[in-house]
Every structure is written in structure tokens, then in C-alpha cells.
C-alpha positions as CSV (number, residue, x, y, z in Angstrom):
1,M,6.3,45.6,-59.5
2,T,3.2,43.7,-61.8
3,G,0.5,46.3,-62.9
4,W,-2.7,46.0,-63.5
5,I,-5.1,46.6,-66.1
6,G,-8.9,46.9,-66.1
7,I,-11.2,45.7,-69.2
8,P,-14.9,46.9,-68.6
9,L,-16.9,44.6,-70.7
10,G,-19.2,47.1,-72.8
11,D,-22.1,46.0,-74.4
12,I,-22.1,41.9,-73.8
13,T,-24.5,41.6,-76.1
14,G,-21.9,42.5,-78.3
15,I,-18.5,41.6,-78.9
16,G,-16.4,43.2,-76.3
17,P,-16.6,40.0,-73.7
18,E,-14.9,38.1,-76.9
19,V,-12.5,40.2,-78.1
20,A,-11.0,41.0,-74.8
21,L,-10.9,37.3,-73.4
22,K,-9.4,37.0,-76.8
23,A,-6.8,39.4,-76.7
24,V,-5.9,38.6,-73.1
25,A,-5.3,35.3,-73.9
26,A,-3.1,36.0,-76.6
27,E,-1.2,38.8,-74.9
28,S,-1.0,37.3,-71.0
29,P,2.1,35.1,-72.3
30,K,4.5,38.3,-73.1
31,D,4.5,39.3,-69.3
32,D,3.1,39.4,-66.1
33,T,0.4,41.8,-65.8
34,R,-2.7,41.0,-63.5
35,Y,-6.3,42.0,-65.3
36,L,-9.6,42.7,-64.1
37,F,-12.3,41.8,-66.0
38,I,-15.4,44.3,-65.6
39,G,-18.6,43.4,-66.1
40,D,-20.7,39.9,-66.3
41,G,-18.7,36.9,-65.1
42,E,-21.1,34.5,-65.9
43,T,-21.7,35.9,-69.3
44,L,-17.7,35.7,-69.8
45,S,-17.4,32.5,-68.2
46,G,-19.3,30.9,-70.8
47,L,-17.9,32.8,-73.5
48,N,-14.6,31.9,-72.0
49,K,-15.3,28.1,-72.2
50,K,-17.3,28.4,-75.5
51,F,-14.6,29.5,-77.4
52,S,-12.0,27.3,-75.5
53,T,-9.6,30.8,-74.7
54,G,-8.8,28.8,-71.1
55,L,-8.7,31.7,-68.7
56,P,-8.0,30.3,-65.1
57,L,-11.0,33.3,-64.4
58,K,-11.9,33.9,-60.0
59,T,-13.5,36.3,-59.0
60,F,-12.0,39.4,-57.7
61,S,-11.6,39.6,-53.3
62,G,-8.7,41.5,-53.2
63,Y,-5.5,42.9,-54.5
64,D,-2.9,40.5,-53.2
65,T,-5.0,37.3,-54.4
66,R,-3.4,35.2,-55.9
67,G,-3.5,34.6,-59.7
68,R,-3.8,37.2,-62.6
69,F,-7.2,36.9,-64.4
70,F,-10.2,37.9,-62.3
71,V,-14.0,38.8,-62.8
72,T,-16.1,41.8,-60.7
73,S,-19.5,42.2,-61.7
74,P,-21.0,46.0,-60.3
75,S,-24.3,45.4,-61.4
76,Q,-27.2,42.9,-60.9
77,K,-26.8,39.6,-62.2
78,I,-28.0,39.8,-66.2
79,L,-29.9,37.0,-67.1
80,P,-28.2,35.3,-70.2
81,G,-29.7,35.2,-73.8
82,L,-30.2,39.1,-73.6
83,K,-31.1,40.4,-77.3
84,P,-28.1,43.1,-78.9
85,G,-29.1,46.0,-77.5
86,A,-31.2,45.2,-74.1
87,A,-31.3,47.7,-72.0
88,A,-29.6,45.9,-68.9
89,A,-26.7,45.2,-70.8
90,A,-26.6,49.2,-71.7
91,R,-26.9,50.0,-68.1
92,A,-24.4,47.3,-67.1
93,S,-21.7,48.6,-69.6
94,I,-22.2,52.3,-67.8
95,D,-21.9,50.4,-64.9
96,S,-18.4,48.7,-66.1
97,L,-17.0,51.4,-67.3
98,R,-18.2,53.8,-63.7
99,D,-17.1,51.1,-61.8
100,G,-13.1,51.2,-64.2
101,A,-12.9,54.3,-63.5
102,Q,-13.3,54.8,-60.4
103,R,-10.6,52.1,-59.7
104,C,-8.2,54.4,-61.9
105,L,-8.9,57.6,-59.7
106,Q,-8.0,55.7,-56.9
107,G,-4.9,54.4,-57.6
108,E,-5.7,51.1,-58.5
109,L,-5.7,50.2,-62.0
110,D,-2.7,51.4,-63.9
111,A,-5.3,51.3,-67.2
112,I,-8.8,50.8,-68.1
113,V,-9.6,49.4,-71.9
114,T,-12.9,49.6,-72.3
115,A,-14.7,47.5,-74.6
116,P,-17.3,49.0,-77.4
117,V,-20.7,50.2,-76.1
118,N,-23.2,51.0,-77.9
119,K,-24.7,55.0,-78.0
120,E,-28.1,54.3,-78.7
121,S,-29.1,51.2,-76.4
122,I,-27.4,53.8,-73.4
123,I,-29.9,56.4,-74.3
124,R,-32.8,54.3,-74.9
125,A,-32.6,53.1,-71.5
126,G,-32.4,56.3,-69.8
127,Y,-28.9,58.1,-69.9
128,K,-30.2,60.6,-72.4
129,N,-27.4,63.0,-72.1
130,F,-25.0,60.0,-72.9
131,V,-22.7,61.1,-76.2
132,G,-19.4,58.9,-75.7
133,Q,-17.0,57.1,-73.3
134,T,-14.6,59.8,-73.6
135,E,-17.2,62.5,-72.6
136,F,-18.9,59.8,-70.0
137,L,-14.8,60.0,-68.5
138,S,-14.1,63.1,-69.0
139,D,-16.6,64.0,-66.6
140,L,-16.4,61.1,-64.1
141,A,-12.8,62.6,-63.8
142,K,-13.5,66.0,-63.4
143,T,-12.0,67.8,-66.2
144,K,-12.9,69.2,-69.8
145,Q,-9.2,69.2,-70.9
146,T,-9.7,65.7,-72.9
147,A,-9.0,64.9,-76.3
148,M,-9.4,61.6,-78.4
149,M,-6.8,60.4,-80.0
150,L,-6.6,57.9,-82.4
151,L,-3.1,55.7,-83.0
152,G,-2.6,52.5,-86.1
153,H,-0.5,51.4,-87.9
154,D,-0.4,49.6,-91.4
155,D,1.1,45.9,-92.5
156,K,4.5,48.1,-92.9
157,D,4.4,49.2,-89.2
158,R,3.9,52.9,-90.8
159,W,2.2,54.0,-87.5
160,F,-0.7,57.1,-88.0
161,C,-1.6,59.2,-84.3
162,A,-4.3,61.8,-85.2
163,S,-5.9,64.0,-82.2
164,L,-9.1,65.8,-82.8
165,A,-10.3,69.0,-81.9
166,T,-14.2,68.4,-81.8
167,I,-15.4,65.0,-81.0
168,H,-19.3,63.6,-80.8
169,V,-20.9,66.8,-82.7
170,S,-22.7,67.1,-85.9
171,I,-20.9,68.1,-89.6
172,K,-22.7,71.0,-89.4
173,S,-22.2,72.1,-86.4
174,V,-18.8,71.5,-86.6
175,P,-17.6,75.2,-87.8
176,K,-19.3,76.8,-84.2
177,K,-18.3,74.6,-82.2
178,L,-14.3,74.9,-83.7
179,T,-12.4,77.5,-81.2
180,K,-8.7,78.4,-81.0
181,E,-9.0,77.1,-77.4
182,K,-9.6,73.6,-79.0
183,I,-7.8,73.5,-80.8
184,S,-4.8,74.8,-78.5
185,L,-5.9,72.1,-76.4
186,A,-5.6,69.6,-79.1
187,I,-1.9,69.8,-79.8
188,D,-0.6,70.3,-76.6
189,L,-2.0,66.5,-75.9
190,A,-1.0,65.8,-79.0
191,A,2.8,66.6,-78.0
192,Q,2.6,65.4,-74.5
193,S,1.3,61.9,-76.6
194,C,4.4,62.1,-78.1
195,R,6.4,62.5,-75.1
196,D,4.4,59.9,-72.8
197,L,4.6,57.2,-75.9
198,G,8.9,58.3,-75.7
199,L,9.2,59.6,-79.2
200,S,12.5,61.7,-80.3
201,R,10.0,64.0,-81.6
202,A,6.7,66.0,-81.5
203,R,6.0,67.7,-84.6
204,I,2.7,68.4,-85.0
205,A,0.4,69.0,-88.6
206,I,-2.6,70.8,-88.4
207,A,-5.1,69.8,-90.7
208,G,-7.7,72.8,-92.5
209,L,-11.2,72.3,-92.1
210,N,-12.2,73.8,-95.4
211,P,-11.0,72.1,-98.9
212,H,-7.0,73.2,-99.7
213,A,-7.4,75.0,-95.9
214,G,-9.4,76.8,-97.4
215,E,-7.9,78.5,-100.2
216,G,-7.0,81.9,-98.3
217,G,-10.9,82.7,-97.6
218,K,-12.0,81.7,-100.3
219,F,-14.0,78.2,-99.3
220,G,-14.6,79.2,-95.5
221,D,-12.7,81.6,-93.1
222,E,-12.2,79.2,-90.5
223,E,-8.1,78.5,-91.4
224,I,-7.7,82.7,-90.9
225,R,-10.2,83.5,-88.1
226,V,-9.3,80.1,-86.0
227,I,-6.7,77.6,-87.1
228,S,-4.2,79.7,-87.9
229,P,-4.1,81.8,-84.8
230,A,-4.3,78.8,-82.7
231,V,-0.6,77.3,-85.0
232,K,0.8,80.6,-84.6
233,A,0.0,80.4,-80.7
234,A,1.7,77.1,-80.1
235,K,4.4,77.9,-82.1
236,K,5.1,80.5,-79.5
237,R,4.7,78.4,-76.8
238,G,7.0,76.4,-78.9
239,F,6.2,73.4,-80.2
240,D,6.9,72.4,-83.4
241,V,3.4,72.6,-85.2
242,V,2.8,72.9,-88.9
243,G,-0.4,74.4,-90.5
244,P,-3.0,74.4,-91.4
245,L,-2.9,71.9,-94.5
246,S,-4.6,71.0,-96.8
247,G,-6.9,67.8,-95.2
248,D,-6.6,65.9,-98.2
249,T,-2.7,65.9,-98.2
250,V,-1.6,65.9,-95.0
251,F,-2.4,62.2,-93.4
252,Y,-0.1,61.1,-96.9
253,Y,2.9,63.1,-95.4
254,A,1.9,61.6,-91.8
255,L,2.3,58.2,-92.8
256,R,5.5,59.1,-94.9
257,G,7.0,60.1,-91.4
258,D,6.6,64.2,-91.8
259,F,4.6,64.4,-88.8
260,D,4.4,62.9,-85.6
261,A,0.5,63.0,-85.0
262,V,-2.0,65.4,-87.3
263,V,-4.7,67.4,-85.0
264,A,-7.8,66.5,-87.0
265,M,-10.9,69.4,-87.3
266,Y,-13.5,66.8,-86.7
267,H,-14.1,63.1,-86.5
268,D,-14.7,61.9,-89.8
269,Q,-11.8,63.9,-90.7
270,G,-9.6,61.9,-88.4
271,L,-10.9,58.6,-88.4
272,A,-11.5,57.4,-91.9
273,P,-8.0,57.5,-93.0
274,L,-7.1,56.0,-89.2
275,K,-9.3,53.3,-90.5
276,A,-8.3,53.1,-94.2
277,V,-4.3,52.4,-93.1
278,A,-5.3,50.2,-89.9
279,F,-8.4,48.8,-89.5
280,D,-7.9,46.1,-87.4
281,T,-5.0,48.1,-85.1
282,G,-6.3,51.7,-84.4
283,V,-6.9,52.6,-81.2
284,N,-8.6,54.7,-79.9
285,W,-7.1,57.1,-76.5
286,T,-8.4,59.7,-74.4
287,L,-6.0,62.2,-73.8
288,G,-6.1,64.5,-70.8
289,L,-7.2,62.2,-68.3
290,P,-6.0,61.8,-64.6
291,F,-5.6,57.9,-65.9
292,I,-4.9,55.9,-68.7
293,R,-7.5,55.0,-70.9
294,T,-7.2,53.2,-74.7
295,S,-10.1,51.2,-76.3
296,P,-10.3,49.4,-79.6
297,D,-10.9,51.4,-82.7
298,H,-14.7,49.2,-83.3
299,G,-18.3,49.2,-82.2
300,T,-20.3,46.1,-81.0
301,A,-21.0,44.2,-84.3
302,Y,-24.0,42.9,-83.4
303,D,-24.7,40.9,-86.0
304,I,-21.9,38.6,-85.6
305,A,-21.8,39.5,-81.7
306,G,-21.3,35.1,-79.9
307,K,-20.6,33.8,-83.4
308,G,-16.7,33.2,-82.1
309,I,-15.4,34.9,-85.4
310,A,-14.5,38.3,-84.4
311,N,-11.3,39.5,-84.6
312,P,-9.4,40.6,-81.7
313,S,-6.4,42.7,-83.0
314,S,-7.6,46.1,-82.0
315,M,-8.1,45.2,-78.6
316,I,-4.7,43.5,-78.2
317,A,-3.5,46.9,-79.8
318,A,-5.7,48.7,-77.0
319,I,-4.0,46.5,-74.5
320,R,-0.7,46.5,-75.7
321,L,-0.7,50.1,-75.5
322,A,-2.0,50.7,-72.0
323,K,1.3,48.8,-71.2
324,Q,3.1,50.9,-72.6
325,L,2.2,53.7,-71.3
326,A,1.5,52.5,-68.3
327,R,4.8,51.2,-67.9
328,N,6.4,54.4,-69.2
329,K,4.5,56.5,-66.8
330,R,6.3,54.3,-63.8
């Protein structure tokens, strides 16, 4: 059965539409996957012509329509020439994201691969409580049992996977936000992700929060009070987990192949090493949703939008992961 991948175009004043077109053009010859671009059709068609990606785009009218490349516009028509971060573009990015998620929840799409949005623009456009796409999709799916995983590989094809115990919170609030329950959830979902990827094992390393994993309480007691109890509880549930390990070495051992995934305690602890290793191939995968959602691990890059120089590698990797997960699920 031919699969459907939805691609909410994100902020159309950024590079999202460009990398989406380039990625689908590069990836589509490999199989018969069908693609539904969700966002402003006029903008997408203009870029398709401008960048000579040559996709035979059709206006979506139903899943039984002949063809492979479709576009649907859930928002009102957006006039061309919007300034980067315009409120109209920000609101349209939310409409596209919601539309794609609802189609997944209704079983119409096998996965969504979401293009970048800009949080500041979205908040300025009136969505005061917007934190990120992960949280937005979790709310739509009516679940709090989600976590962010970042995946990527280096030029030697060595893979790096990290799930996050906390996501979009300030550094000063991490110790208060970090709980045994959140760490346990990140462990559970990281182990499930290994199974979803078809890996032969699920050996999970747990990073410490403090330097040297706290040095037995000398540099903070979160490892003793919160992290170690979560690791012990996971072991009792049968998970193959190790930690807490020092954050300055655990990612080296993971890249070496000692571990299949790392649970990081906060956003930059997981993303900084990922982007150092796999800046162009990094993928954001939301674990725990009732549908598959991946995205490229970069932002809107307003400064290069429309210039034709945006690198689609991360979007290609996100599409490939979504297709792999969908195949495994089917």
C-alpha cells in the first residue's frame, strides 16, 4: 500500500518550503510514497518554479486522486512578499501544523514531517502560550507522555540518538523541572524508539545533570535524589540502562557504539553534541505521540530564505526516518 507523508510547510517566510521541495524532489524517486504539502499553495508553486525542483504539484482534492505530489492550504490566501516573521505567516504555520496532526489522528496520513516555525513570530502573532511544536502536537493529541529525541549520523555513518528529560525550559529552572517521572518517561520512550527503529538492543545511557555527575553530591545532589532512583527503577522494570554518567564523556561513548541512545537532562545537553556530530543530518523525532512526527533539526533561517542555498539534508533525513518508521509500523 502506498504511504502518505504530510509536510506542514512551517513559516513560509523561512527556508521550510524550499528545503521541503528540494528534499521531496531528491527522495521521491526511491519509492512510490505520496506527499501532501500543507501550507500556502501559491508560495509553494512559485518556489517550485524558481528553484526548478520540477515537482508536478496538484491541488489536493482527495486521497484517491491520481498523482503523488499535492498541496492543500488550510489558511486564507497569503499574499506574496511577506517580510520574514510576518504575523500572517506565523498564524499560517500553526494552521498547517494543526491540519497535519488532525489528518494523522484521523488515520489519513502515515506521518508528518514538519518544516521549521519561529517561536518568537508565533508568540507575537497572538499565540502567547506557544512553547514549541512538540508541546503543541502533544496538546492536540491530548497526551503529556511525550519526549523529544534527536538523531543524526556523522561522515563515518556513526549514529547518535539522544532523548530529553526536559525540553524548552530555562537552565535555571531545570533542577526544579527535573523529576524521576520525567526521566523514567524519557527512558521508556528511548527504549521503545530503539524497537521502532528495529535495533537489536536498547542499551540506554543516562547523563548526569552536574559536572562529573555530581561527584557524589559535591557539585549538586540531583544525581542522588532524582536521577539514580529513576535509573534503579528502570532496571527493575527490565531496561538495559546505565548511569548517571558524566555529561562530558557519555556522548563520546554513545558515538563509539557503547550505547544505543542517551537520555539527556536538558535541551542543550543533548542538542549541542548532536549538532557538533551531525549538523546537516540531524532529525527531531517526537516520541510518545499516537502518530509519527519528525522534523529537520534547524530553524527558519530567515537570512537565507528565498536564495536557493538552503541545505535540504536534514529534511531529507527527516523524511527518510518518517518513511522507515511508517514501514515498520505497517
